[in-house]
Every structure is written in C-alpha cells, then in structure tokens.
MARROTOR-820046 format. One record per residue: z, y, x of N, C-alpha, C in turn; residue in three letters; residue number from 1. Coordinates in Angstrom, 2 decimals, decimal comma. Atoms other than C-alpha are relative to their C-alpha. Example, Ala and Ser with C-alpha at 12.3 -4.5 7.8 and 13.67 -1.06 7.14 Angstrom:
% residues 2
        nz        ny        nx       caz       cay       cax        cz        cy        cx    aa     i
      0,00     -1,19      0,89      7,80     -4,50     12,30      0,00      1,20      0,90   ALA     1
     -0,06     -1,19     -0,82      7,14     -1,06     13,67      0,73      1,09     -0,77   SER     2
//
This chain:
% residues 257
        nz        ny        nx       caz       cay       cax        cz        cy        cx    aa     i
      0,83      0,04      1,04    157,99    153,88    -57,73     -1,26      0,98     -0,01   UNK     1
      0,91     -0,99      0,20    154,65    155,32    -57,93     -0,26      1,05     -1,07   UNK     2
      0,14     -0,72      1,35    153,93    158,22    -60,29     -1,13     -0,14     -0,82   UNK     3
      1,41     -0,22      0,99    150,30    157,46    -61,38     -0,51     -1,48      0,33   UNK     4
      1,08      1,50      0,03    148,10    154,10    -62,02     -1,23      0,49      0,11   UNK     5
      1,39     -0,60      0,10    144,68    154,56    -61,09     -0,83     -1,49     -0,45   UNK     6
      0,81      1,40      0,42    142,26    151,95    -63,40     -1,49      0,18      0,32   UNK     7
      1,51     -0,23     -0,27    138,78    151,37    -61,96     -0,54     -0,47     -1,23   UNK     8
      0,97      0,58      1,00    136,22    150,91    -64,75     -1,49      0,16      0,31   UNK     9
      1,30     -0,18     -0,41    132,47    150,58    -65,00     -0,93      1,43      0,19   UNK    10
      0,79     -1,30     -0,19    131,72    154,38    -65,29      0,67      0,74      0,89   UNK    11
     -0,63     -0,99     -0,81    134,36    156,28    -63,69      1,68     -0,01      0,06   UNK    12
     -1,43      0,11     -0,02    137,95    155,84    -62,35      0,60      0,95     -1,30   UNK    13
     -1,07     -0,62      0,96    140,86    156,72    -65,07      1,33      0,06      0,47   UNK    14
     -1,16     -0,23     -0,55    143,92    157,74    -64,14      0,76      0,28     -0,95   UNK    15
     -0,94      0,12      0,73    146,99    157,11    -65,91      1,45      0,39      0,42   UNK    16
     -0,96     -0,70     -0,60    149,87    159,31    -65,31      1,38     -0,77     -0,67   UNK    17
     -0,75      0,54      0,33    153,15    157,56    -65,82      1,09      1,18     -0,44   UNK    18
     -0,55     -1,41      0,24    154,72    161,16    -65,73     -0,74      1,04      0,45   UNK    19
      0,83     -0,96     -0,39    152,25    163,65    -65,36      0,80      1,12      0,32   UNK    20
     -0,60     -1,16     -0,60    154,70    166,31    -64,65      0,44     -0,06      1,21   UNK    21
     -0,50     -0,05     -1,13    155,73    164,83    -61,70     -0,97     -0,65      1,08   UNK    22
      1,07      0,12     -0,47    152,39    164,46    -60,13      0,21      0,79      1,57   UNK    23
     -0,34     -0,92     -1,32    152,69    165,69    -56,28     -1,14      0,26      0,37   UNK    24
      1,35     -0,28     -0,87    149,87    167,10    -54,17     -0,78     -1,19      0,85   UNK    25
      0,57      1,63     -0,64    149,54    163,82    -52,05     -0,71     -0,57     -1,39   UNK    26
      0,68      0,84      0,52    148,50    162,18    -55,05     -1,31      0,70     -0,76   UNK    27
      1,50     -0,47      0,52    145,72    164,62    -56,36     -0,80      0,12      1,03   UNK    28
      1,17      0,12     -1,21    144,20    164,63    -52,73     -0,54     -1,52     -0,38   UNK    29
      0,49      1,45     -0,09    143,93    160,60    -53,12     -0,89     -0,11     -1,19   UNK    30
      0,98     -0,36      1,30    142,47    161,26    -56,75     -1,29      0,38      0,42   UNK    31
      1,37     -0,49     -0,23    139,69    163,43    -55,19     -0,64     -0,85      1,07   UNK    32
      0,83      0,78     -1,00    139,02    161,41    -52,36     -0,66     -1,49     -0,70   UNK    33
      0,85      0,91      0,95    138,18    158,49    -55,13     -1,16      0,22     -0,13   UNK    34
      1,14     -0,43      0,93    136,19    160,45    -57,02     -1,13      0,39      0,84   UNK    35
      0,65     -0,11     -0,85    134,49    161,65    -54,06     -1,08     -1,38      0,69   UNK    36
      0,20      1,01     -0,51    133,83    158,30    -52,92     -1,10     -0,80     -1,09   UNK    37
      0,73      0,88      1,16    132,36    157,09    -56,35     -1,58      0,83     -0,03   UNK    38
      1,40     -0,71      0,23    129,82    159,89    -56,54     -0,90     -0,17      1,25   UNK    39
      0,77      0,14     -1,08    128,67    159,38    -52,88     -0,99     -1,61     -0,24   UNK    40
      0,79      1,60      0,33    127,95    155,51    -53,98     -1,06      0,22     -0,74   UNK    41
      1,01     -0,42      1,39    126,04    156,89    -57,20     -1,17      0,64      0,68   UNK    42
      0,97     -0,93     -0,90    124,04    159,16    -54,79     -1,11     -0,78      0,77   UNK    43
      0,73      0,65     -0,73    123,01    156,50    -52,78     -1,05     -1,24     -0,56   UNK    44
      0,35      0,80      0,64    121,92    154,22    -55,29     -1,64      0,61     -0,79   UNK    45
      0,85     -0,57      0,53    119,93    156,96    -56,85     -1,25      0,44      0,85   UNK    46
      1,01     -0,37     -0,89    118,25    157,97    -53,83     -0,81     -0,98      0,15   UNK    47
      0,78      1,31     -0,23    117,14    154,37    -53,22     -1,14     -0,32     -1,18   UNK    48
      1,34      0,21      1,35    115,30    154,07    -56,70     -1,08      1,24      0,30   UNK    49
      1,13     -1,00     -0,07    113,70    157,29    -55,94     -1,27     -0,43      1,40   UNK    50
      0,89      0,09     -1,04    112,06    156,19    -52,70     -0,44     -1,32     -0,36   UNK    51
      1,06      1,54      0,52    110,84    152,55    -54,11     -0,85      0,79     -0,82   UNK    52
      1,00     -0,58      0,88    109,14    154,92    -56,77     -1,11      0,80      0,57   UNK    53
      0,98     -0,65     -1,04    107,48    157,02    -54,04     -0,96     -1,01      0,86   UNK    54
      0,70      1,17     -0,88    106,48    153,92    -52,08     -0,98     -0,67     -1,02   UNK    55
      1,17      0,70      0,91    104,59    152,41    -55,26     -0,91      0,99     -0,07   UNK    56
      0,99     -0,89      0,10    102,80    155,69    -56,08     -0,76      0,26      1,18   UNK    57
      1,10     -0,26     -1,26    101,39    155,94    -52,38     -0,52     -1,02      0,43   UNK    58
      0,74      1,22     -0,43    100,58    152,46    -51,90     -0,42     -1,01     -1,51   UNK    59
      0,28      0,64      1,24     98,91    151,24    -55,51     -0,23     -1,54      0,14   UNK    60
      0,42      1,48     -0,41     97,68    147,95    -53,79      0,77     -0,93      0,05   UNK    61
     -1,00      1,01      0,23    100,87    146,42    -54,10      0,91      0,53     -1,27   UNK    62
     -0,71     -0,24      1,12    103,10    146,00    -57,25      1,11     -0,77      0,24   UNK    63
     -1,14      0,76     -0,35    106,74    145,21    -57,08      0,10     -0,83     -1,40   UNK    64
     -0,03      0,90      1,59    107,18    142,36    -59,63      1,13     -0,92      0,49   UNK    65
     -1,10      0,77     -0,26    110,69    140,60    -59,79      0,38     -0,07      1,50   UNK    66
     -0,61     -0,24     -1,24    111,64    142,06    -56,39     -0,72     -0,58      0,95   UNK    67
      0,86      0,37     -1,12    108,49    140,62    -54,56     -1,44      0,71     -0,33   UNK    68
      1,14     -0,89     -0,01    105,48    142,61    -53,75     -1,49     -1,01     -0,28   UNK    69
      0,88      0,81      0,18    102,10    140,98    -55,21     -1,25      1,04      0,35   UNK    70
      1,39     -0,77     -0,57     98,69    142,16    -53,48     -0,76     -0,19     -1,39   UNK    71
      0,97      0,13      0,88     95,99    143,09    -55,93     -1,51     -0,22      1,09   UNK    72
      1,27      0,10     -0,61     92,73    141,57    -54,69     -1,18      0,56     -0,47   UNK    73
      1,29     -0,76      0,41     89,49    143,05    -54,37     -1,05     -0,57     -0,79   UNK    74
      1,02      0,67      0,55     86,70    142,26    -56,61     -1,01     -0,23      0,78   UNK    75
      0,99      0,61     -0,75     83,81    140,54    -55,32     -0,88      1,03     -0,11   UNK    76
      1,11     -1,27     -0,24     81,22    142,97    -54,13     -1,42     -0,49     -0,66   UNK    77
      0,85      0,55      0,70     78,49    143,03    -56,56     -1,40      0,22      0,92   UNK    78
      1,39      0,13     -0,73     74,68    142,41    -55,31     -0,65      1,16     -0,06   UNK    79
      0,81     -1,22     -0,03     72,48    145,25    -54,22     -0,99     -0,43     -0,80   UNK    80
      1,45      0,22      0,80     69,67    146,09    -56,08     -1,00     -0,36      0,91   UNK    81
      1,02      0,78     -0,66     67,39    144,69    -53,23      0,15     -1,51     -0,28   UNK    82
     -0,53      1,36      0,31     69,37    141,56    -53,46     -0,54     -0,58     -1,44   UNK    83
      0,37     -0,09      1,47     68,86    141,65    -57,31     -1,44     -0,43     -0,36   UNK    84
      1,37     -0,04      0,63     65,16    142,36    -57,49     -0,36     -1,17      0,90   UNK    85
      0,74      0,82     -0,38     64,49    139,82    -54,95     -0,11     -1,20     -0,41   UNK    86
      0,11      1,23      0,73     65,63    136,69    -56,68     -0,82      0,21     -1,32   UNK    87
      0,73     -0,28      0,92     63,94    138,26    -59,70     -1,58      0,06      0,04   UNK    88
      1,23     -0,57     -0,46     60,74    139,05    -57,90     -0,72     -1,46     -0,59   UNK    89
      1,05      0,74      0,45     57,63    136,99    -59,66     -0,72     -0,67      1,70   UNK    90
      1,04      0,81     -0,96     55,76    134,45    -56,71     -1,42      0,28     -0,38   UNK    91
      1,60      0,14      0,16     52,33    135,31    -56,54     -0,43     -1,40     -0,20   UNK    92
      0,69      1,18     -0,36     49,93    132,61    -57,02     -0,62     -0,36      1,19   UNK    93
      0,13      0,11     -1,26     49,11    131,03    -53,96     -1,56     -0,84      0,13   UNK    94
      1,17      1,08     -0,25     45,50    129,73    -52,72      0,12     -1,31      0,17   UNK    95
      0,05      1,31     -0,43     44,79    126,43    -52,55     -0,40     -0,56      1,57   UNK    96
      0,40      0,23     -1,77     44,81    125,59    -48,36     -0,22     -1,36     -0,27   UNK    97
      0,51      1,78      0,20     44,05    121,71    -49,31     -1,45     -0,05      0,16   UNK    98
      1,19      0,15     -0,15     40,71    121,16    -47,91     -0,96     -0,82     -1,31   UNK    99
      0,75      0,90      1,15     38,16    119,94    -50,96     -0,33     -1,22      0,65   UNK   100
      0,34      1,14     -0,39     37,11    116,58    -50,92     -1,71      0,30      0,53   UNK   101
      1,28     -0,14     -0,31     33,39    116,09    -49,48     -0,98     -0,15     -1,35   UNK   102
      0,75      0,30      1,61     30,75    116,61    -52,33     -1,11     -1,53      0,73   UNK   103
      0,96      1,27     -0,15     28,62    113,43    -52,74     -1,18      0,30     -0,41   UNK   104
      1,35      0,05      0,47     25,21    113,22    -52,89     -0,61     -1,30      0,05   UNK   105
      0,25      1,35      0,04     23,37    110,47    -54,01     -1,51     -0,01     -1,04   UNK   106
      1,25      0,01      1,05     20,14    109,34    -56,20      0,46      0,70     -1,27   UNK   107
     -0,54     -0,77      1,36     22,15    110,71    -59,47     -0,12      1,57      0,26   UNK   108
      0,28     -1,43     -0,74     22,46    114,20    -57,80     -1,47      0,65      0,21   UNK   109
      1,55     -0,12     -0,06     18,91    114,44    -56,63     -0,67     -0,05     -0,96   UNK   110
      0,68      0,57      1,10     17,53    112,84    -59,51     -0,09      1,22     -1,19   UNK   111
     -0,41     -1,28      1,16     19,31    115,81    -61,75     -0,57      1,28      0,61   UNK   112
      0,71     -1,36     -0,62     18,21    118,58    -59,62     -1,41     -0,03     -0,14   UNK   113
      1,29     -0,15      0,50     14,64    117,61    -59,85     -0,51     -0,15     -1,10   UNK   114
      0,29      0,10      1,52     14,71    116,82    -63,63      0,15      1,46     -0,51   UNK   115
     -0,19     -1,62      0,86     16,14    120,57    -64,18     -1,05      0,69      0,93   UNK   116
      0,88     -0,68     -0,28     13,58    121,81    -61,93     -1,50      0,14     -0,41   UNK   117
      1,45      0,25      0,13     10,29    120,22    -62,50     -0,05     -0,24     -1,65   UNK   118
      0,25      0,54      1,07     11,00    118,92    -66,14      0,36      1,09     -1,26   UNK   119
     -0,41     -0,99      0,27     13,09    121,93    -67,42     -0,27      1,18      0,25   UNK   120
      0,20     -0,82     -0,64     11,71    124,36    -65,50      1,21      1,18      0,31   UNK   121
     -1,15     -0,75     -0,44     15,17    125,49    -64,56      0,01      0,91      1,38   UNK   122
     -0,22     -0,85     -0,82     16,26    128,08    -62,00      1,35      0,22      0,51   UNK   123
     -1,28     -0,61     -0,82     19,14    129,11    -59,59      0,88     -1,35     -0,31   UNK   124
     -0,96      1,12      0,20     20,51    125,38    -59,81      1,27      0,19      1,13   UNK   125
     -1,24     -0,06     -0,75     24,14    125,45    -58,24      1,04     -1,04     -0,38   UNK   126
     -1,28      0,90      0,11     27,06    122,71    -57,89      1,00      1,12     -0,35   UNK   127
     -0,81     -0,93      0,43     29,73    124,37    -59,77      1,53     -0,74      0,40   UNK   128
     -1,23      0,89     -0,43     32,73    121,61    -59,02     -0,52     -1,51     -0,17   UNK   129
      0,08      1,66      0,39     33,10    118,05    -58,53      1,57     -0,09      0,00   UNK   130
     -1,64      0,28      0,33     36,58    116,78    -60,00      0,22     -1,26     -0,63   UNK   131
     -0,55      1,40      0,56     38,37    113,73    -61,28      0,00      0,41     -1,66   UNK   132
     -0,39     -0,31      1,22     38,15    113,43    -64,77      0,97     -0,47     -0,99   UNK   133
     -1,43      0,52      0,45     41,55    113,23    -66,12      0,30     -0,15     -1,66   UNK   134
     -0,06      0,41      1,66     42,80    112,09    -69,49      0,21      1,14     -0,62   UNK   135
      0,18     -1,01      0,66     43,65    115,47    -70,41     -1,32      0,69     -0,29   UNK   136
      1,31     -0,55      0,20     40,00    116,37    -70,04     -0,86     -0,83     -1,15   UNK   137
      0,52      0,73      1,17     39,23    113,69    -72,86      0,99     -0,28     -1,40   UNK   138
     -0,55     -0,04      1,17     41,68    114,24    -75,26     -0,53      0,29     -1,45   UNK   139
      0,64     -0,76      1,08     40,68    114,96    -79,03      0,70      1,34     -0,13   UNK   140
     -1,00     -1,19      0,54     43,68    117,69    -79,57     -0,41      0,91      0,88   UNK   141
      0,49     -1,04     -0,78     42,68    119,41    -76,27     -1,19      0,74     -0,15   UNK   142
      1,52      0,02      0,49     38,90    119,32    -76,85     -0,64      1,14      1,29   UNK   143
      0,71     -0,86     -0,92     38,11    121,31    -73,35     -0,13     -0,96      1,30   UNK   144
      0,04      0,55     -1,56     37,01    120,26    -69,83      0,73      1,22      1,12   UNK   145
     -0,59     -1,00     -0,89     39,10    122,09    -67,32     -0,51      0,23      1,39   UNK   146
      0,44     -0,33     -1,05     37,58    123,58    -64,42      0,90      1,00      0,98   UNK   147
     -1,30     -1,07     -0,54     40,40    125,09    -62,08     -0,76      0,96      1,23   UNK   148
      0,85     -1,26     -0,79     39,04    128,38    -60,16      0,05     -0,77      1,42   UNK   149
     -0,06      0,25     -1,72     40,44    126,89    -56,59     -0,83     -0,99      0,22   UNK   150
      0,67      1,07     -0,45     38,56    123,80    -56,83     -1,84      0,11     -0,37   UNK   151
      1,51     -0,47     -0,35     34,87    125,83    -57,29     -0,50     -0,39      0,81   UNK   152
      0,86      0,11     -1,01     32,10    124,96    -55,24     -0,41      1,58      0,56   UNK   153
      0,35     -1,34      0,08     31,05    128,52    -56,12      0,27      0,44     -1,02   UNK   154
     -0,38     -0,89      1,01     31,76    131,31    -58,26     -0,88      0,78     -0,40   UNK   155
      1,47     -0,62      0,19     28,22    132,82    -58,52     -0,49     -0,58     -0,81   UNK   156
      0,84      0,22      1,22     27,08    131,00    -61,34     -0,10      0,83     -0,88   UNK   157
     -0,05     -0,89      1,18     27,85    133,87    -63,54     -0,24      1,12      0,64   UNK   158
      0,16     -1,24     -0,57     26,48    137,31    -63,26      1,24      1,04     -0,42   UNK   159
     -1,05     -1,05     -0,30     28,89    140,33    -62,92      0,61      0,62     -1,48   UNK   160
     -0,29     -0,30      1,18     28,58    141,18    -66,61      0,52     -1,13     -0,73   UNK   161
     -0,67      1,27      0,72     29,33    137,58    -67,98      1,41     -0,21      0,75   UNK   162
     -1,39     -0,04     -0,19     32,52    137,59    -65,87      0,75      0,94     -0,68   UNK   163
     -0,60     -1,13      0,63     33,47    140,99    -67,10      0,37     -0,27     -1,48   UNK   164
      0,00      0,51      1,57     32,87    139,65    -70,76      1,40     -1,03     -0,21   UNK   165
     -1,41      1,26      0,17     35,22    136,48    -70,34      1,20      0,71      0,59   UNK   166
     -1,62     -0,71     -0,40     38,03    138,38    -68,46      0,47      1,37     -0,98   UNK   167
     -0,56     -0,83      0,48     38,17    141,29    -70,73      0,78     -0,04     -1,21   UNK   168
     -1,39     -0,12      0,71     40,15    140,12    -73,55     -0,21     -1,81     -0,21   UNK   169
     -0,40      0,93      0,12     41,51    136,86    -74,49     -0,85     -0,73     -1,16   UNK   170
      0,42      0,93      1,29     39,48    134,21    -76,57     -1,44      0,58      0,17   UNK   171
      1,33     -0,46     -0,18     35,90    136,03    -75,17     -0,55     -1,40      0,49   UNK   172
      0,79      1,25     -0,37     33,57    133,23    -74,57     -1,84      0,26      0,00   UNK   173
      1,20     -0,41      0,18     29,83    132,85    -74,01     -0,64     -1,48      0,04   UNK   174
      0,74      1,41      0,46     27,48    130,11    -75,57     -0,87     -0,15      0,93   UNK   175
      1,04      0,64     -0,95     25,99    127,77    -73,35     -0,62     -1,57     -0,65   UNK   176
      0,46      1,29      0,61     23,86    124,38    -73,63      0,41     -0,97      1,13   UNK   177
     -0,83      0,95     -0,83     25,26    121,25    -71,84     -1,50     -0,95      0,01   UNK   178
      0,92      1,23      0,01     22,86    118,42    -70,53      0,56     -0,98      0,64   UNK   179
     -0,83      1,45     -0,31     24,41    114,94    -70,42     -0,60     -0,91      1,22   UNK   180
      0,50      0,76     -1,18     24,19    112,36    -67,91     -1,06     -1,21     -0,27   UNK   181
      1,27      0,74      0,01     21,31    110,61    -69,58     -1,24      0,99      0,04   UNK   182
      0,85     -1,25     -0,22     19,42    113,78    -69,04     -0,66      0,35     -1,37   UNK   183
      0,30     -0,40      1,53     19,15    114,69    -72,70      1,13      1,20     -0,45   UNK   184
     -0,67     -1,27      0,14     20,45    118,19    -73,74      0,85     -0,29     -1,40   UNK   185
     -0,94      0,24      1,16     23,20    117,96    -76,28     -0,46      0,95     -1,03   UNK   186
      0,37     -0,92      0,85     22,41    119,17    -79,57      0,89      1,05     -0,46   UNK   187
     -0,63     -0,98      0,19     25,16    121,44    -79,99      0,41      0,72      0,71   UNK   188
     -0,36     -0,51     -0,76     25,98    124,43    -78,35      1,70     -0,02      0,54   UNK   189
     -1,48     -0,07     -0,38     29,23    124,51    -76,02      0,29      1,62      0,19   UNK   190
     -0,76     -1,68     -0,55     31,71    127,73    -75,13      0,34      0,01      1,19   UNK   191
     -0,56     -0,10     -1,55     32,47    128,46    -71,57      1,05      1,27     -0,36   UNK   192
     -1,28     -1,04      0,22     35,91    130,45    -71,66      0,80      0,35      1,41   UNK   193
     -0,73      0,01     -1,22     38,25    131,64    -69,04      1,09     -0,26     -0,48   UNK   194
     -1,21      0,91      0,63     41,40    130,02    -69,39      1,05      0,52      1,10   UNK   195
     -1,05     -0,07     -1,14     44,31    131,75    -66,86      1,13     -0,84     -0,14   UNK   196
     -1,17      0,95      0,07     47,38    129,33    -66,60      0,90      0,51      1,07   UNK   197
     -1,42     -0,41     -1,08     50,87    129,56    -64,41     -0,62     -0,20      1,37   UNK   198
      0,09      0,44     -1,53     49,54    127,90    -61,19     -1,55      0,05      0,33   UNK   199
      1,16     -0,28     -0,45     45,96    128,55    -61,30     -0,92      0,50     -1,19   UNK   200
      1,28     -0,23      1,25     42,96    130,19    -63,48     -1,00     -0,76     -0,03   UNK   201
      1,11      0,83      0,21     40,18    128,32    -64,88     -0,96      0,30     -0,64   UNK   202
      1,13     -0,19      1,19     36,87    128,16    -66,65      0,12     -1,37     -0,94   UNK   203
      0,27      1,36      0,81     36,70    125,57    -69,35     -1,03     -0,14     -1,25   UNK   204
      0,82      0,08      1,43     34,30    124,19    -72,01      0,62     -0,46     -0,76   UNK   205
     -0,53      0,17      1,18     35,45    124,34    -75,19     -0,97     -0,33     -1,39   UNK   206
      0,81     -0,14      1,48     34,32    124,04    -79,03     -0,42     -1,41     -0,27   UNK   207
      0,99      1,14      0,20     32,07    120,87    -78,86      0,20     -1,11      0,86   UNK   208
      0,18      0,90     -1,06     33,40    119,03    -75,75      0,70     -1,25     -0,33   UNK   209
     -0,47      1,43      0,21     35,13    116,16    -76,93     -0,90     -0,52     -1,05   UNK   210
      0,82      0,67      0,55     32,64    115,11    -79,30     -1,39     -0,16      1,22   UNK   211
      0,79      0,21     -1,03     30,01    115,47    -76,38      0,37     -1,16      0,89   UNK   212
     -0,59      1,21     -0,66     32,38    113,40    -74,28      0,17     -1,31     -0,78   UNK   213
      0,00      1,14      0,46     32,85    110,92    -76,78     -1,47     -0,86     -0,14   UNK   214
      1,19      0,27     -0,11     29,15    110,40    -77,22     -0,66     -0,67      1,45   UNK   215
      0,63      0,32     -1,76     28,49    110,12    -73,03      1,46     -0,99      0,36   UNK   216
     -1,22      0,37     -0,65     31,95    108,28    -72,47     -0,18     -1,43      0,87   UNK   217
      0,46      1,17     -0,77     30,14    105,08    -71,18     -0,49      0,46      1,14   UNK   218
      0,53     -0,48     -1,34     28,79    107,28    -68,43      1,00      1,03      0,42   UNK   219
     -1,12     -1,10     -0,44     31,76    109,61    -68,12      1,41     -0,69     -0,28   UNK   220
     -1,38      0,96      0,00     34,79    107,30    -67,71      0,94      0,67      0,61   UNK   221
     -1,39     -0,56     -0,44     38,53    108,54    -67,34      0,04     -0,51      1,39   UNK   222
     -0,81     -0,02     -1,35     39,53    108,84    -63,80     -1,24      0,02      0,93   UNK   223
      1,16     -0,04     -0,80     35,92    108,77    -62,57     -0,27      1,35      0,62   UNK   224
      0,28     -1,44     -0,57     34,51    111,75    -60,39     -1,37      0,31     -0,60   UNK   225
      1,09     -0,59      0,63     31,91    114,01    -62,05     -0,08      1,13      0,63   UNK   226
      0,50     -1,34     -0,66     29,94    117,21    -61,00     -0,42      0,66     -1,23   UNK   227
      0,57     -0,93      0,73     29,09    119,84    -63,03     -0,87      1,21      0,56   UNK   228
      1,30     -0,75     -0,75     25,69    121,83    -62,13     -0,24      1,23     -1,17   UNK   229
      0,51     -0,94      0,71     24,72    125,04    -63,59     -1,68      0,45      0,35   UNK   230
      1,24     -0,56     -0,11     21,25    126,73    -64,12     -0,64      1,07     -0,91   UNK   231
      0,04     -0,52      1,38     19,42    129,11    -66,12     -1,32     -0,79     -0,27   UNK   232
      1,35      0,60      0,77     16,39    128,12    -68,34     -0,85      0,90     -0,28   UNK   233
      1,27     -0,73     -0,24     13,10    129,47    -68,68      0,23      1,27     -0,65   UNK   234
     -0,28     -1,28      1,02     14,72    132,05    -71,27      0,97      0,54      1,02   UNK   235
     -1,26     -0,38     -0,63     17,36    132,74    -68,50      1,44     -0,04     -0,52   UNK   236
     -1,59      0,66      0,18     20,46    131,38    -70,49      0,55     -0,93      0,87   UNK   237
     -0,96      0,86     -0,95     22,99    129,84    -68,93      0,22     -1,16     -0,20   UNK   238
     -0,02      1,65      0,56     23,09    125,76    -69,13      0,80     -0,52      1,02   UNK   239
     -0,90      0,66     -0,68     25,20    123,39    -67,57     -0,23     -1,64     -0,15   UNK   240
      0,44      1,50     -0,15     24,77    119,63    -66,44      1,03     -0,75      0,59   UNK   241
     -1,17      0,71     -0,65     27,53    116,97    -66,20     -0,63     -1,24     -0,21   UNK   242
      0,61      0,94     -0,34     26,84    113,85    -64,39      1,23     -0,95      0,69   UNK   243
     -0,58      0,58     -0,84     28,93    110,92    -62,86     -0,61     -0,50      1,36   UNK   244
      0,58      0,48     -1,47     28,70    110,51    -59,15      0,68     -1,11      0,85   UNK   245
     -0,74      0,87     -0,45     30,50    107,10    -58,53     -0,82     -0,86      1,06   UNK   246
      0,97      1,15     -0,59     27,55    104,93    -57,72     -1,28      0,09     -0,51   UNK   247
     -0,27      0,53     -0,95     25,25    104,30    -56,09      0,25      1,36      1,26   UNK   248
     -0,05     -0,89     -0,92     26,25    106,74    -52,98     -1,09      0,01      0,90   UNK   249
      1,02      0,00     -1,05     23,48    107,68    -50,66      0,40      0,44      1,21   UNK   250
     -0,38     -0,87     -0,84     25,21    110,27    -48,31      1,03      0,75     -0,61   UNK   251
     -1,09     -0,89      0,32     28,48    112,14    -48,32      0,01      0,78      0,80   UNK   252
      0,21     -1,11     -0,68     28,31    115,65    -47,05      0,88      0,94     -0,64   UNK   253
     -0,93     -1,12      0,29     30,59    118,43    -46,92     -1,10      1,46     -0,56   UNK   254
      1,07     -0,87      0,56     29,32    121,32    -49,08     -0,19      1,33      0,54   UNK   255
     -0,02     -0,94     -0,80     30,14    123,88    -46,72     -1,11      0,05      1,19   UNK   256
      0,61      0,06     -1,14     27,89    122,50    -44,12     -1,41      0,54     -0,21   UNK   257
//
C-alpha cells in the first residue's frame, strides 16, 4: 500500500499522507516532479498571454475580439482644398455667343429717324436694341421694360459719366423722355436704371413704363418685335423712342454690315 495519496485541485496539488512519518525519499522526489510540471505549465500560459499583449501593442490596426482579429477600416480621405474650392467656385457670366437676329429696316424705322432729326431736331440717333416684347415686359406688377446688355446693338448711347452714375449705387437712375409709336412724346418722364441679374446685366425703363405701354398697347402688342432708339434732344438731354417693327418690312439687314 502506498504511503501517500496525491489529490489534484484547480490551484495546486494537495498531498495527504496516510502516515507522514513513513514518507520515503522516493515519494519526496515524486512530489517534487509533480510540482515542477505544474509550475512549468503555469509559466507556459503566462508567457503566451504576454506575447499576445505585445502583439496587440505593436499592431493597433487589428483588435482581438472573441478570439478573432477584426481589421479597423481606414476613414475616407477628405477632399483636398483644391477639390473643395473647385466645387464652390462660382461660374462667371458667359457672353451670349448666339448670333443676334437681323435688324429690321422698314418704313416705320426710316420714318422714325426722319421725324427725330427733322421735326425734333434730335442728334446722335442710335438703335439700342431690337427685342421681343415678352409678357414680363407688360406686367403691371413689374412695371419695367427689360433690355439685356448682351442683346444691345450698341452700348454707346450713354456718356461715361451717365454709365458711372447708374452703376455707382443700386437704385440710381437717369430721368429720360420717351417717344411713342404714334410719334408723340409721352407726357410723363421715364427712369432709366442699371439692373444686374444672375444671368445677365440689364438696362430697364421703369417708374411710368406700364402706363406708357397700356396707352400704346394697340401698337405694342405682346410677343411683337420692337425697337428702342436713343437720341439727344436740342437741349442734349437723353431721349428714347419705342416702335413696333412687324409690318410692313421693306428690307432686313444685319446691323454689323
């Protein structure tokens, strides 16, 4: 019968001797070997845990979760300053490359110029614009005739001082007189203004425009083609004339020819 019994537990082996006084040298050696094996096993697991901790510190891109490595995804690269500024950069206004419609020359236009020069003693007669009379040009609420800058036949109907005055401050205006399609000077003065918009800059007739159009709407119908002429009166004040050039057409010429 053995002199001692070895009982294994979760912590360390427990030795219970049946007769402690009869333990032999052989039994002592056996117990030491068991203790050495247990300590070696503990060192193995401890060293393994330390190696895993060192690996995680040296490689932060991977994280051990439930025994599996999960890669940390890289965040998306933010756009560079140049890319961001290019998206926000405002596109400048482009000049209208479309060819202008041929300028109509007929009995009405010729008669108008003769009347201005011979009867009104006007000078420096210029065609400012030929355009379609849109619905927006005849609305009571808007009360203005729009003349887009890129559709003008000439921009030289104003002096440099007049241009500077209109563009200096918003709301600046020049008081002008307007000759109607019946060759009668309208009784009330009109105001000429500079009107910058998103797509194009404009000159506009305002203040009394709707009343002028309402009294002459039989001659200035919506969707008809009209011409606006400028001239200087005998007192050098700026005046304009508005006529419809639909019929009768004598000839059609390009204003650049």
